[in-house]
C-alpha positions in Angstrom: 188.3 -19.7 8.2 192.0 -20.7 7.1 193.2 -17.9 5.0 195.1 -18.6 1.6 198.6 -17.9 3.2 198.4 -20.0 6.1 196.8 -22.5 3.4 200.1 -22.1 1.9 202.2 -22.9 4.9 199.9 -26.1 5.6 200.2 -27.9 2.2 204.3 -27.0 2.5 206.6 -28.9 5.1 209.3 -27.9 7.8 212.5 -29.6 6.8 215.7 -29.9 8.9 218.4 -28.2 7.1 222.2 -28.0 8.3 223.1 -24.1 7.5 226.5 -22.9 8.6 226.8 -26.0 11.3 223.4 -25.3 12.6 220.5 -27.5 12.3 217.6 -25.3 11.3 213.8 -25.6 10.6 213.2 -24.5 7.0 209.9 -24.2 5.4 209.4 -25.6 1.5 206.9 -26.2 -0.9 207.2 -29.0 -3.1 204.6 -29.1 -6.0 204.2 -30.1 -9.6 206.2 -32.8 -12.0 208.9 -32.5 -14.3 212.6 -30.8 -14.3 213.5 -28.9 -11.1 212.8 -25.3 -10.8 213.9 -23.5 -7.6 212.0 -20.1 -6.6 213.4 -17.9 -4.5 211.7 -14.7 -2.8 211.9 -11.4 -1.8 212.4 -9.0 1.1 210.6 -8.8 3.5 208.2 -11.6 2.2 208.2 -15.2 1.8 208.0 -18.0 -0.6 203.9 -16.9 -0.7 205.0 -14.5 -3.1 205.1 -17.1 -5.9 201.8 -18.5 -4.9 200.0 -17.3 -8.0 202.7 -18.1 -10.7 203.1 -21.7 -9.5 200.1 -23.4 -10.8 201.1 -22.7 -14.2 205.0 -23.7 -13.6 203.6 -26.6 -11.9 202.4 -28.1 -14.6 205.6 -28.4 -16.4 208.1 -28.4 -13.3 208.8 -29.9 -10.0 208.9 -26.8 -8.0 211.0 -26.1 -4.8 209.9 -22.9 -3.2 211.4 -22.1 0.2 211.4 -19.5 3.0 214.7 -18.2 3.6 216.0 -18.3 7.1 214.2 -15.6 9.1 211.6 -15.2 6.8 207.9 -16.7 6.4 207.5 -20.2 8.3 211.0 -20.8 8.5 212.9 -20.5 11.6 213.6 -17.0 12.8 216.5 -16.8 15.6 217.0 -13.8 17.1 220.0 -11.8 17.7 221.6 -13.7 14.5 223.9 -12.3 11.9 222.2 -13.2 9.0 224.0 -13.3 5.5 223.6 -13.6 1.7 225.8 -16.4 1.8 223.9 -18.4 4.7 221.0 -18.0 2.7 222.7 -19.8 -0.2 223.9 -22.3 2.2 220.4 -23.0 2.8 219.5 -23.4 -1.0 222.4 -25.6 -1.4 221.5 -27.7 1.7 218.0 -27.9 0.5 219.4 -29.1 -2.9 221.2 -31.8 -1.3 218.4 -33.1 0.6 216.3 -33.2 -2.4 219.1 -35.0 -4.4 218.8 -32.0 -7.3 221.6 -32.5 -9.3 220.4 -29.7 -12.0 217.7 -26.9 -11.6 216.4 -23.8 -13.4 216.8 -20.9 -10.8 214.0 -18.3 -10.6 214.6 -15.3 -8.0 213.3 -12.1 -7.1 214.5 -8.9 -5.0 216.4 -10.7 -2.0 216.4 -13.5 -3.9 218.3 -12.1 -6.8 221.6 -11.7 -4.6 221.3 -15.1 -3.0 220.9 -16.4 -7.0 224.3 -14.3 -7.6 226.0 -15.9 -5.0 224.9 -19.5 -6.3 226.3 -18.2 -9.7 229.5 -17.8 -8.3 229.7 -20.9 -6.4 229.0 -22.7 -10.0 231.8 -20.6 -11.4 234.3 -21.4 -8.7 233.3 -25.4 -9.3 232.2 -25.5 -5.3 228.7 -26.2 -6.1 227.4 -29.8 -6.5 224.3 -28.5 -8.4 224.0 -27.8 -11.8 222.0 -24.4 -12.6 220.5 -24.8 -16.4 219.0 -21.3 -16.5 218.6 -17.8 -14.7 215.5 -15.7 -14.5 215.6 -12.5 -12.5 212.8 -10.2 -11.4 213.3 -6.7 -9.7 216.3 -6.7 -7.6 219.3 -4.8 -6.5 221.7 -6.8 -9.0 223.8 -3.6 -9.2 224.0 -2.5 -5.9 225.2 1.1 -6.8 222.1 1.5 -8.8 219.6 0.3 -5.8 217.4 3.1 -4.1 216.4 1.9 -0.9 213.1 3.1 0.6 213.6 5.5 3.7 212.3 2.5 5.8 214.9 0.4 4.6 217.7 2.9 5.3 216.6 3.9 8.6 216.3 -0.2 9.4 220.2 0.1 8.6 220.8 2.5 11.2 222.7 1.0 14.5 220.7 2.9 16.7 217.3 3.5 14.7 217.0 0.0 13.5 216.0 -1.9 16.3 213.8 0.8 17.6 211.9 0.5 14.3 211.5 -3.3 14.3 210.0 -3.0 17.9 207.5 -0.9 16.9 206.8 -2.2 13.3 203.1 -3.3 12.9 200.7 -3.8 10.0 199.8 -0.1 9.4 203.6 0.9 9.3 204.4 -2.1 7.0 201.7 -1.0 4.7 202.8 2.6 4.4 206.5 1.3 3.6 205.3 -0.7 1.0 202.6 1.2 -0.6 205.3 3.3 -2.8 206.8 0.1 -4.2 203.5 -1.2 -6.1 202.6 0.3 -9.3 200.2 3.2 -9.2 196.8 2.1 -9.4 197.2 -1.5 -8.2 195.1 -2.6 -5.4 198.0 -4.1 -3.0 195.9 -4.0 0.1 195.8 -8.3 0.0 199.7 -8.4 -0.7 200.8 -5.9 1.8 198.3 -7.5 4.7 199.8 -11.4 3.4 203.2 -10.0 3.8 202.6 -8.6 7.2 201.5 -12.2 8.1 204.9 -13.7 6.7 206.9 -10.9 8.2 205.1 -11.0 12.0 205.0 -14.9 12.0 206.4 -15.9 15.2 207.5 -12.5 15.7 210.0 -12.1 12.8 209.3 -8.5 12.7 211.7 -8.4 15.5 214.3 -9.1 13.3 214.0 -6.6 10.6 216.7 -4.6 11.4 219.2 -7.7 11.1 217.6 -9.2 7.9 217.8 -5.8 6.3 221.9 -6.2 6.3 221.7 -7.9 3.0 222.1 -4.4 1.7 225.6 -4.1 3.0 226.2 -7.5 1.9 225.6 -6.5 -1.7 228.0 -3.8 -1.4 230.9 -5.8 0.1 230.8 -8.5 -2.7 229.5 -6.3 -5.4 232.3 -7.4 -7.9 232.0 -11.3 -7.0 227.9 -11.6 -7.7 228.2 -8.8 -10.6 231.1 -10.6 -12.3 229.4 -14.3 -11.6 226.0 -12.9 -13.4 227.7 -10.8 -16.4 230.3 -13.7 -17.2 227.9 -16.6 -16.5 227.2 -18.3 -20.1 223.8 -19.7 -18.7 220.6 -18.7 -20.4 219.7 -15.2 -18.8 216.2 -13.8 -18.4 215.1 -10.6 -16.8 211.5 -9.9 -16.0 211.5 -6.2 -14.9 208.9 -4.1 -13.6 209.6 -0.5 -14.9 207.5 1.2 -12.4 209.7 0.2 -9.6 211.2 3.1 -7.6 213.7 0.8 -5.7 215.2 -1.5 -8.8 212.8 -0.2 -11.8 213.8 1.3 -15.5 217.2 2.5 -14.1 218.2 -0.9 -13.3 217.0 -2.4 -16.6 218.9 0.0 -18.6 221.7 -1.2 -16.9 220.9 -4.9 -17.6 220.4 -4.2 -21.2 223.9 -2.0 -21.4 226.2 -4.6 -19.5 224.0 -8.1 -20.8 222.7 -7.2 -24.2 222.4 -10.8 -25.4 220.0 -12.0 -22.2 216.1 -11.8 -22.6 214.9 -8.6 -21.2 211.1 -8.1 -20.5 210.0 -4.9 -19.6 206.8 -4.8 -17.9 205.6 -1.1 -18.5 202.5 -0.9 -15.9 204.4 -3.3 -13.1 206.1 -1.9 -9.9 208.8 -4.0 -7.5 206.2 -6.9 -7.4 205.9 -8.8 -10.5 204.8 -12.2 -9.1 201.9 -10.2 -7.4 201.3 -7.4 -9.6 201.4 -9.6 -12.9 201.4 -13.3 -11.9 200.1 -14.4 -15.4 202.4 -12.8 -17.4 205.5 -13.7 -14.8 204.5 -17.2 -15.5 204.2 -17.0 -19.2 207.5 -15.6 -19.8 209.0 -18.0 -17.3 207.6 -21.0 -19.3 208.6 -19.3 -22.7 212.1 -18.9 -21.6 212.3 -22.9 -20.9 211.0 -23.7 -24.5 214.2 -22.0 -25.9 216.6 -24.3 -23.8 
C-alpha cells in the first residue's frame, strides 16, 4: 500500500533547474488555481510538511511547493557545499521556469531564512519576481535568539557531524525531533514521514552538510534581518509558542521589532504549525490574503 507521503511525491514532478551553473533535478508539487503562492519547507523535512494545509489553500491559489536541494525527493548531491543562497537560487529558477511574475511567499523554519534572502534580492532589485506578501512560521529569523537542539549543535561539529550522519536512523531521528513538538501532541506519524523524507536516496548521510544553514544565518544576519524588518510588504507571523527552538522568545522579538506586522500566537503549538495545527494555519494564511 502506497503511503500518503509517497503519493505526494508521485503526484508531483521532478523538474530540471539550473542552480549555481549546475543542472539539478528538483521535486515540485503544483496544485490549485488562482494567484500564485509559494510554500517553503523546513529542516530536515520536505514539502510534505504542507500536505495538510494545501487543500484549503489550493481552493484560492496556484501553489508551488518544492523540495529544496538535498531534501525530500529532490536531488541530494553528496559532499556538496549547501547554502541558503543556493536554495534561494533554486526558488528563483523555479519561478523563472514557471513564468511567475508575482507570488505570495509562505515559509517555515529553514524556509524562513531562504525567504529572507529572497526579500533581500527584492530590496537590491536583483529579483525578477515580485513578492506580494510574506508569511513566516517558526524559524530562526533572529539567529542570535535561535536555540538549536543538542543534535543540531552536534551535527555542526566538524568531527562529530559526519559520524552522526553516518549512524542516523529512524529511532535517533524520532528522539531528536520529539522535544520540538508541543507536549501532548502525537507526533508518531509526523516523525516517521520526516525520516522517510530525510532517508530517501540516503539523504541522511548529508545531514551535517545541510545543517550549515545555521552558520549561514550568523554570517548574513544583518542582510537578512534588515531585509525582513525594512520590507514594506504585508507581513504575517504564525507562531507556535511551545517551540523550544524558535518559540515564544522569538515571537517577543517579532512584536518588538515589527509592531505593525500581524502576529498570530498559537499557544498550544510547538515548532511545527503546519503539522500540529494545519487548519488554523490555512485559515490564517487565507485571512491574510483577504486583507491585501
